VEXDREN-2710 file (C-alpha; in Angstrom, 1 decimal):
% VEXDREN-2710
k/r/px/py/pz
1/MET/0.0/0.0/0.0
2/PHE/2.8/2.4/0.9
3/LEU/4.8/1.6/-2.3
4/ALA/1.7/2.2/-4.4
5/SER/1.1/5.6/-2.7
6/ILE/4.8/6.6/-3.3
7/ALA/4.5/5.6/-6.9
8/ILE/1.4/7.8/-7.4
9/VAL/3.1/10.8/-5.7
10/ASN/6.2/10.3/-7.8
11/SER/4.1/10.1/-10.9
12/ILE/2.3/13.3/-10.0
13/TRP/5.6/15.0/-9.2
14/GLY/7.2/13.7/-12.3
15/TYR/4.5/15.2/-14.5
16/GLY/5.1/18.6/-12.9
17/TYR/1.7/19.0/-11.3
18/PHE/3.3/20.2/-8.1
19/THR/6.6/21.7/-9.3
20/THR/5.9/24.8/-7.2
21/ILE/5.8/22.7/-4.0
22/PRO/9.1/22.9/-2.1
23/LYS/11.1/19.7/-2.0
24/ASP/11.3/19.7/1.8
25/PHE/7.5/19.7/2.0
26/TYR/7.4/16.9/-0.5
27/LEU/9.8/14.7/1.6
28/LYS/7.9/15.5/4.8
29/SER/4.6/14.5/3.1
30/VAL/6.2/11.2/2.0
31/GLY/7.4/10.6/5.5
32/LEU/4.0/11.3/6.9
33/LEU/2.4/9.0/4.4
34/LEU/4.9/6.3/5.5
35/VAL/3.9/6.8/9.1
36/LEU/0.2/6.6/8.3
37/CYS/0.7/3.5/6.2
38/ILE/2.6/1.8/9.1
39/ILE/-0.1/2.8/11.6
40/GLY/-2.8/1.5/9.3
41/TYR/-0.9/-1.8/8.8
42/PHE/-0.5/-2.5/12.5
43/TYR/-4.0/-1.3/13.2
44/THR/-5.4/-3.8/10.7
45/LYS/-3.2/-6.6/12.1
46/LYS/-4.3/-5.8/15.7
47/THR/-8.0/-5.6/14.7
48/LYS/-7.7/-9.0/13.0
49/TYR/-5.8/-10.5/16.0
50/LEU/-8.4/-9.1/18.4
51/ARG/-11.2/-10.5/16.3
52/GLN/-9.6/-14.0/16.2
53/LEU/-8.9/-13.8/19.9
54/SER/-12.6/-12.9/20.5
55/GLU/-13.7/-15.8/18.4
56/MET/-11.4/-18.2/20.4
57/GLN/-12.7/-16.9/23.7
58/LEU/-16.3/-17.3/22.5
59/GLN/-15.5/-20.9/21.4
60/ASP/-13.9/-21.6/24.8
61/GLU/-17.0/-20.2/26.6
62/LYS/-19.2/-22.4/24.5
63/LEU/-17.1/-25.4/25.4
64/ASP/-17.3/-24.5/29.0
65/VAL/-21.1/-24.2/28.8
66/LEU/-21.2/-27.6/27.0
67/ASN/-18.9/-29.1/29.6
68/ASN/-21.1/-27.9/32.5
69/LEU/-24.2/-29.0/30.8
70/ALA/-22.8/-32.4/29.9
71/ALA/-21.6/-32.9/33.5
72/SER/-25.0/-32.0/34.9
73/LEU/-26.8/-34.2/32.4
74/ALA/-24.4/-37.1/33.1
75/HIS/-25.1/-36.8/36.8
76/GLU/-28.9/-36.7/36.3
77/LEU/-28.8/-39.7/34.0
78/ARG/-26.2/-42.0/35.6
79/THR/-28.1/-42.3/38.9
80/PRO/-31.3/-43.7/37.4
81/LEU/-29.4/-45.8/34.9
82/GLN/-27.3/-47.4/37.7
83/THR/-30.5/-48.0/39.7
84/ILE/-32.1/-49.7/36.6
85/SER/-28.9/-51.7/36.0
86/LEU/-28.8/-52.9/39.6
87/GLY/-32.5/-53.9/39.6
88/ASN/-32.0/-55.7/36.2
89/SER/-29.0/-57.6/37.6
90/ASN/-31.0/-58.7/40.6
91/ILE/-33.9/-59.9/38.5
92/ARG/-31.5/-61.9/36.3
93/ALA/-29.9/-63.5/39.3
94/CYS/-33.3/-64.6/40.6
95/LEU/-34.8/-65.5/37.2
96/LEU/-33.2/-69.0/37.1
97/HIS/-34.6/-69.9/40.5
98/LEU/-38.0/-68.5/39.5
99/MET/-38.1/-70.6/36.4
100/GLN/-37.0/-73.7/38.3
101/GLY/-39.8/-73.1/40.8
102/TYR/-42.3/-72.6/38.0
103/ASN/-41.3/-76.0/36.5
104/LEU/-41.5/-77.7/39.9
105/ALA/-45.0/-76.2/40.4
106/GLN/-46.1/-77.6/37.0
107/GLU/-44.7/-81.0/37.8
108/ALA/-46.5/-81.0/41.2
109/TYR/-49.8/-80.1/39.4
110/LEU/-50.1/-76.9/41.4
111/ASN/-51.7/-75.2/38.4
112/PRO/-49.4/-72.1/38.1
113/PRO/-50.4/-69.5/35.6
114/ASP/-49.8/-70.8/32.1
115/MET/-46.7/-69.3/30.4
116/SER/-45.4/-70.4/27.0
117/LYS/-41.9/-71.6/26.6
118/THR/-41.3/-68.8/24.1
119/VAL/-42.2/-66.2/26.7
120/LEU/-40.1/-67.8/29.4
121/GLY/-37.1/-68.0/27.0
122/ALA/-37.5/-64.4/26.0
123/LEU/-37.3/-63.2/29.6
124/ASP/-33.6/-63.6/30.0
125/SER/-32.8/-62.2/26.5
126/THR/-35.0/-59.2/27.3
127/LEU/-33.0/-58.5/30.5
128/ILE/-29.8/-58.9/28.6
129/ASN/-31.1/-56.3/26.0
130/ILE/-32.0/-53.9/28.8
131/GLU/-28.5/-54.2/30.3
132/ASN/-26.9/-53.6/26.8
133/GLU/-29.0/-50.5/26.3
134/ILE/-27.9/-49.2/29.7
135/GLN/-24.2/-49.8/28.9
136/THR/-24.8/-48.1/25.5
137/SER/-26.2/-45.0/27.3
138/PHE/-23.1/-45.0/29.7
139/THR/-20.8/-45.2/26.7
140/PHE/-22.3/-42.2/24.9
141/ILE/-22.4/-40.2/28.2
142/ASN/-18.7/-40.9/28.6
143/MET/-18.0/-40.0/25.0
144/LEU/-19.8/-36.6/25.5
145/LEU/-17.8/-35.9/28.7
146/MET/-14.6/-36.9/27.1
147/ASN/-15.2/-34.7/24.0
148/VAL/-16.1/-31.5/25.8
149/ASN/-13.5/-31.6/28.6
150/ARG/-10.1/-30.7/27.2
151/LYS/-8.5/-31.3/30.7
152/ASN/-8.8/-35.0/29.8
153/ILE/-6.3/-34.5/27.0
154/VAL/-3.9/-32.1/28.7
155/SER/-3.7/-33.9/32.0
156/ALA/-3.6/-37.4/30.6
157/ASP/-0.5/-39.5/31.3
158/LEU/1.1/-40.9/28.2
159/GLU/2.4/-44.5/27.8
160/VAL/3.5/-46.8/25.1
161/CYS/0.4/-48.4/23.5
162/LEU/0.0/-51.2/21.0
163/MET/-2.3/-50.1/18.2
164/SER/-3.9/-53.5/17.7
165/ASP/-5.0/-53.6/21.4
166/CYS/-6.6/-50.2/21.0
167/VAL/-8.5/-51.1/17.9
168/LYS/-9.8/-54.4/19.4
169/ASP/-10.7/-52.7/22.6
170/ALA/-12.7/-50.0/20.8
171/LEU/-14.6/-52.5/18.7
172/ALA/-15.3/-54.7/21.7
173/ARG/-16.6/-51.8/23.8
174/TYR/-18.5/-49.7/21.2
175/PRO/-22.3/-50.2/21.6
176/PHE/-23.1/-51.5/18.1
177/ASN/-26.6/-52.6/17.3
178/ALA/-27.3/-56.0/15.9
179/SER/-26.4/-55.2/12.3
180/GLU/-23.7/-52.5/12.7
181/ARG/-20.9/-54.7/14.0
182/ASN/-21.0/-56.9/10.9
183/ILE/-20.1/-54.0/8.5
184/VAL/-16.8/-53.2/10.4
185/SER/-13.7/-55.1/9.4
186/TYR/-10.1/-54.6/10.5
187/ASP/-6.6/-55.7/9.7
188/VAL/-3.9/-55.2/12.3
189/LYS/-1.1/-57.4/10.9
190/ASN/1.1/-54.3/10.4
191/ASP/0.9/-53.6/14.1
192/PHE/2.9/-50.8/15.7
193/GLU/3.4/-49.0/19.0
194/PHE/2.8/-45.3/19.7
195/LEU/3.1/-43.0/22.6
196/GLY/-0.3/-41.9/23.8
197/ASN/-3.2/-42.7/26.2
198/LYS/-5.2/-45.8/25.5
199/LEU/-8.5/-44.5/27.0
200/ILE/-8.4/-41.2/25.0
201/PHE/-7.4/-43.0/21.8
202/VAL/-10.3/-45.5/22.2
203/HIS/-12.6/-42.5/22.4
204/VAL/-11.0/-41.1/19.2
205/LEU/-12.0/-44.4/17.5
206/PHE/-15.5/-44.2/19.1
207/ASN/-16.0/-40.8/17.4
208/LEU/-14.8/-42.1/14.0
209/LEU/-17.1/-45.1/14.3
210/LYS/-20.1/-43.0/15.3
211/ASN/-19.7/-40.7/12.3
212/SER/-19.1/-43.6/9.9
213/LEU/-22.1/-45.6/11.1
214/TYR/-24.3/-42.5/10.7
215/TYR/-23.1/-41.7/7.2
216/THR/-23.2/-45.3/6.0
217/SER/-26.7/-46.0/7.4
218/LYS/-28.4/-45.3/4.1
219/LYS/-26.1/-47.5/2.0
220/LYS/-27.4/-50.8/0.7
221/GLU/-24.0/-52.4/1.4
222/PRO/-22.3/-50.3/4.1
223/SER/-18.7/-50.9/4.8
224/ILE/-16.2/-49.6/7.4
225/THR/-12.6/-50.8/7.3
226/ILE/-9.7/-50.2/9.6
227/CYS/-6.1/-51.1/8.6
228/LEU/-2.6/-50.4/9.8
229/GLN/0.4/-49.3/7.7
230/TYR/3.9/-49.6/9.1
231/GLY/6.5/-47.2/7.9
232/LYS/10.1/-46.0/8.6
233/SER/9.2/-42.5/9.7
234/LYS/5.4/-42.6/10.1
235/ASN/3.0/-45.4/11.1
236/ILE/-0.6/-44.9/9.9
237/LEU/-4.0/-46.1/10.8
238/HIS/-6.5/-45.9/7.9
239/PHE/-10.1/-45.6/8.8
240/ARG/-12.4/-45.7/5.7
241/ASP/-16.1/-46.0/5.0
242/ASN/-18.2/-46.0/1.8
243/GLY/-20.8/-43.6/3.2
244/ALA/-22.1/-40.3/1.8
245/GLY/-18.7/-38.6/1.6
246/ILE/-17.8/-35.0/2.3
247/PRO/-18.0/-32.2/-0.3
248/LYS/-14.6/-30.9/-1.1
249/LYS/-15.4/-27.3/-0.1
250/TYR/-16.2/-28.5/3.4
251/LEU/-13.2/-30.7/4.0
252/LYS/-11.0/-27.9/5.4
253/TYR/-13.5/-27.1/8.1
254/ILE/-14.3/-30.6/9.6
255/PHE/-11.6/-30.4/12.3
256/GLN/-12.7/-27.0/13.4
257/LYS/-14.4/-26.5/16.8
258/PHE/-18.2/-26.5/16.6
259/TYR/-18.3/-27.1/12.8
260/SER/-20.9/-29.8/11.8
261/SER/-22.9/-30.6/8.7
262/ARG/-25.4/-32.7/10.7
263/GLN/-28.6/-31.1/11.8
264/HIS/-28.1/-32.0/15.5
265/GLY/-24.3/-32.3/15.4
266/THR/-22.2/-30.6/18.1
267/GLY/-19.1/-30.1/16.0
268/ILE/-16.8/-31.3/18.8
269/GLY/-16.2/-34.9/17.9
270/LEU/-13.6/-34.5/15.1
271/GLU/-12.1/-31.5/16.8
272/PHE/-11.5/-33.7/19.8
273/CYS/-9.9/-36.3/17.6
274/ARG/-7.5/-33.7/16.2
275/ALA/-6.6/-32.2/19.6
276/ALA/-6.1/-35.7/21.2
277/LEU/-3.8/-36.9/18.4
278/GLU/-1.8/-33.7/18.5
279/SER/-1.2/-34.2/22.2
280/PHE/0.4/-37.6/21.3
281/GLY/2.6/-35.9/18.7
282/ALA/0.5/-37.4/16.0
283/HIS/-2.0/-35.8/13.5
284/ILE/-5.1/-36.7/11.5
285/SER/-6.1/-35.9/7.9
286/CYS/-9.2/-36.7/5.8
287/SER/-9.8/-37.4/2.1
288/SER/-13.3/-37.9/0.7
289/LYS/-15.3/-38.2/-2.5
290/GLU/-19.1/-37.5/-2.4
291/ASN/-21.2/-40.6/-2.6
292/GLU/-18.1/-42.9/-2.6
293/TYR/-15.9/-42.8/0.4
294/THR/-14.4/-41.0/3.4
295/GLU/-11.0/-41.9/4.7
296/PHE/-9.3/-40.7/7.8
297/SER/-5.6/-41.2/8.1
298/LEU/-4.0/-41.1/11.5
299/PHE/-0.2/-40.5/11.4
300/PHE/2.0/-41.5/14.3
301/PRO/5.8/-41.0/14.7
302/ALA/7.6/-44.2/14.1
303/ASN/10.5/-43.1/16.2
304/PHE/9.7/-41.8/19.6
305/THR/11.1/-41.9/23.1
306/LYS/9.7/-44.8/25.1
307/ASP/10.1/-42.9/28.3
308/PRO/6.6/-41.5/28.9
309/ASP/8.0/-39.1/31.6
310/VAL/9.6/-37.0/28.8
311/LYS/6.2/-36.4/27.1
312/ASN/4.4/-36.1/30.4
313/LYS/6.8/-33.3/31.4
314/TRP/5.9/-31.5/28.1
315/HIS/2.2/-31.9/29.0
316/LYS/2.8/-30.3/32.4
317/LEU/4.6/-27.4/30.8
318/LEU/1.8/-27.0/28.3
319/GLN/-0.7/-26.9/31.2
320/ASN/1.4/-24.3/32.9
321/ASP/1.4/-22.1/29.8
322/ILE/-2.4/-22.5/29.5
323/ASN/-2.8/-21.4/33.1
324/VAL/-0.5/-18.4/32.6
325/LEU/-2.4/-17.3/29.5
326/LYS/-5.8/-17.6/31.3
327/SER/-4.4/-15.4/34.2
328/GLN/-3.5/-12.6/31.8
329/PRO/-5.9/-9.6/31.6
330/GLY/-7.8/-9.1/28.4
331/ILE/-6.2/-6.9/25.7
END
């Protein structure tokens, strides 16, 4: 901007429009123009910085509200769910004896109420389904709490984890319905270790599974595949589905906080995945083609120190920096 202004002034001077203006005045004008340009430049930069800072603070405030809401919701839901689970377990424990007593009553011709074998057989499976639904609710409550509370990431202790164990654990614990588990396949023969936190990483896989199951639900032949790639400098977990895909123009936004293309999405799941992996020294990327596939690639350093204390010290320093920043007065 300054150079353009100087060029215009020089052109005007060169054409002789201001030949009567003293040279000293001309130089002072150029100097003043330079000062104004510098002031304008830094004012623009400061305005942009303050706007970005305001947006970040607003996002943090939203996350705090979500965190408080999620904690309150979890507290209100966990108590009745635990009560139902306990009652369900007691009924299951007594059911076998009740059925034996019913059979003995029939054999003794005591005329107990008539109950078909189908109904009797369905009682136990119904109680198992109730317990599964309770555990599903607990899983999604824990996912919500993990996603909204960034302290889980910053304060987590890191350890050497085996990727195949994490994948198998996530698939064993995720609350699939009857048909969903069959569409997920995995190949962990190219297994590798990484420095991270197993619980947090399992929740990363939970988020990816939840998204893929949602976007493949309308496919005639849905498919989700997980495979590992071992490399010299980077080890990679590939997570691919054949769902609806993501439009190219939206790909750059999917890891941003509160961005979601779903009607009732929170926009914190994939952002949590990104933040969690970065805390491990890893990173995540996504490629997609509409109506064909979406693939997330999770990159982990192949060479890392196996002393978790080194990384944990870095986590503590990061937490200290965050606390210092939070204590500073607003600009």
